[in-house]
C-alpha positions as CSV (number, residue, x, y, z in Angstrom):
1,M,-3.9,-1.7,-23.1
2,K,-3.3,1.0,-20.6
3,K,-0.2,0.9,-18.2
4,S,-1.0,0.9,-14.5
5,I,0.6,4.0,-13.0
6,T,1.5,3.9,-9.4
7,D,2.6,7.3,-8.1
8,N,2.0,6.7,-4.4
9,L,4.9,6.6,-2.0
10,Y,3.3,4.5,0.7
11,K,1.7,1.1,0.2
12,E,-1.6,-0.1,1.7
13,G,-1.0,-1.5,5.1
14,Q,2.2,0.5,5.8
15,A,2.6,2.2,9.1
16,V,3.0,6.0,9.0
17,C,2.2,9.0,11.0
18,A,1.0,12.6,10.3
19,I,3.5,15.3,10.3
20,N,1.3,17.6,12.4
21,A,0.8,14.7,15.0
22,P,3.9,12.6,14.9
23,L,2.8,10.5,18.0
24,E,-0.4,9.2,16.4
25,R,0.4,6.0,14.6
26,L,-1.5,5.5,11.4
27,V,-1.8,2.6,8.8
28,I,-2.7,3.2,5.1
29,R,-6.1,1.7,4.4
30,R,-6.5,3.0,0.9
31,Y,-5.0,5.2,-1.7
32,V,-7.4,6.9,-4.2
33,D,-6.8,10.0,-6.4
34,R,-3.7,11.0,-4.6
35,I,-5.4,10.8,-1.1
36,Y,-4.4,8.4,1.6
37,Y,-7.1,7.1,3.8
38,C,-5.6,6.2,7.2
39,M,-6.8,4.3,10.2
40,F,-5.5,4.8,13.7
41,L,-3.3,1.9,14.6
42,D,-4.0,2.0,18.3
43,D,-7.7,2.7,18.0
44,P,-9.2,1.4,14.9
45,E,-12.7,2.5,15.9
46,R,-11.8,6.2,15.6
47,K,-12.8,8.1,12.5
48,E,-10.4,7.7,9.6
49,L,-8.2,10.5,8.2
50,A,-7.8,11.5,4.6
51,L,-4.4,12.9,4.1
52,F,-2.2,14.0,1.2
53,E,1.3,12.5,0.8
54,R,2.9,15.7,1.8
55,E,1.1,15.5,5.3
56,L,2.7,12.0,6.0
57,T,5.9,10.6,7.1
58,S,7.2,7.0,7.3
59,K,9.2,7.8,10.5
60,V,6.8,6.1,13.0
61,P,7.8,6.4,16.7
62,K,8.5,3.2,18.7
63,L,6.0,2.1,21.4
64,K,7.4,2.4,24.9
65,A,7.0,-0.8,27.0
């Protein structure tokens, strides 16, 4: 039986942001072949982003009330 290898740093459903657009909050929707498919947290109707792990950061900015 094959071992399941999980080499991803971020989990599905985790909030992240792109390094080149740190104010855009994203949510990991799916991880396939070392590519993260992310939805915009504030606007789920926008087109998804496909990003590599090196393009993401887990330091998500807080929303100002």
